[in-house]
C-alpha positions in Angstrom: 58.8 97.7 1.9 58.8 94.0 2.9 55.9 92.0 1.7 55.1 88.3 2.2 52.0 87.3 0.3 50.5 83.9 0.8 48.2 82.1 -1.6 46.7 78.7 -2.3 44.4 78.3 0.6 40.8 77.2 0.3 38.2 74.5 1.1 39.3 70.9 0.6 37.7 67.6 1.6 39.5 65.3 4.1 42.2 63.4 2.4 42.8 66.1 -0.2 45.8 68.2 -1.0 46.7 71.9 -1.2 49.8 73.7 -2.2 50.5 77.0 -0.4 52.8 79.6 -1.9 54.4 82.6 -0.3 56.0 85.2 -2.6 58.3 87.7 -0.9 59.7 91.1 -1.8 61.8 93.6 -0.1 64.1 91.1 1.5 67.2 89.2 0.4 65.3 85.9 0.2 68.4 83.7 0.1 69.5 85.1 3.5 66.3 84.2 5.2 65.1 81.1 7.0 61.5 80.6 5.9 58.7 79.0 7.8 55.0 78.2 7.7 53.0 78.7 10.9 49.3 78.1 11.5 46.7 79.3 13.9 43.4 77.4 14.4 40.4 79.1 16.0 40.9 79.4 19.7 44.5 78.2 19.6 47.9 79.7 19.6 50.0 80.1 16.5 52.2 77.1 16.0 55.1 76.2 13.7 54.2 73.9 10.9 57.5 73.6 8.9 60.7 75.5 8.5 63.4 75.5 5.8 66.7 77.1 6.5 68.5 79.3 4.0 70.7 76.3 3.2 67.7 74.0 2.7 67.5 72.1 6.0 63.9 71.3 6.9 62.1 70.5 10.0 58.4 69.8 10.7 55.9 69.7 13.5 55.2 66.1 14.5 51.6 66.4 13.5 52.4 67.1 9.9 55.6 65.1 9.4 55.2 62.7 6.4 52.2 64.7 5.1 53.6 68.2 4.4 56.6 69.2 2.5 58.2 72.6 2.6 60.4 73.8 -0.2 61.9 77.1 -1.5 62.8 78.6 -4.8 65.4 81.3 -4.3 65.2 82.4 -7.9 61.5 83.2 -7.4 61.8 84.5 -3.8 59.1 82.0 -3.0 58.5 79.3 -0.3 56.0 76.5 -0.8 54.1 74.2 1.5 52.7 71.0 -0.1 50.0 69.6 2.1 48.7 66.1 1.5 46.4 63.8 3.4 44.7 66.7 5.0 42.4 66.3 8.0 40.0 68.6 9.7 42.7 69.2 12.4 44.7 71.0 9.7 42.0 73.7 9.4 43.7 77.0 10.3 45.0 80.3 8.9 48.5 79.6 7.5 51.1 82.3 7.8 54.4 82.7 6.0 57.4 83.8 8.1 60.8 85.1 7.1 63.7 85.2 9.6 66.9 86.9 8.5 69.7 84.7 9.7 72.2 87.4 10.6 69.9 90.0 12.2 67.0 87.8 13.3 64.6 90.3 11.9 61.3 88.7 11.4 58.5 89.3 8.9 55.0 87.9 8.6 52.5 87.5 5.8 48.8 88.2 6.4 47.8 84.5 6.1 45.7 82.3 4.0 42.8 80.3 5.2 42.8 76.5 4.9 39.5 74.7 5.7 39.3 70.9 5.6 35.7 69.8 5.7 33.4 67.4 3.9 
């Protein structure tokens, strides 16, 4: 059974920071490209950041310079460090795994991030 479990969400004031984690099981983590997506109320899900199985990263323009994605293959975990948060970052954040050979995709259930004073 494949599981992606996100954690680290919560309520933070504007300008604050959060670190999201996604622990995976049931997949060969090192063979997967990993990503963080988010979905704000009334909006479509969008890519926030992605890290390839080899460590190459890319970011949505709206978060570049503020968010950092990283992975720890030994812990089967991907992280998203979020700094300088604004209310526009409020969303449910989802972890995604994409197996590079088969393109099989898996999703976590999401963690809510709320930025408000």
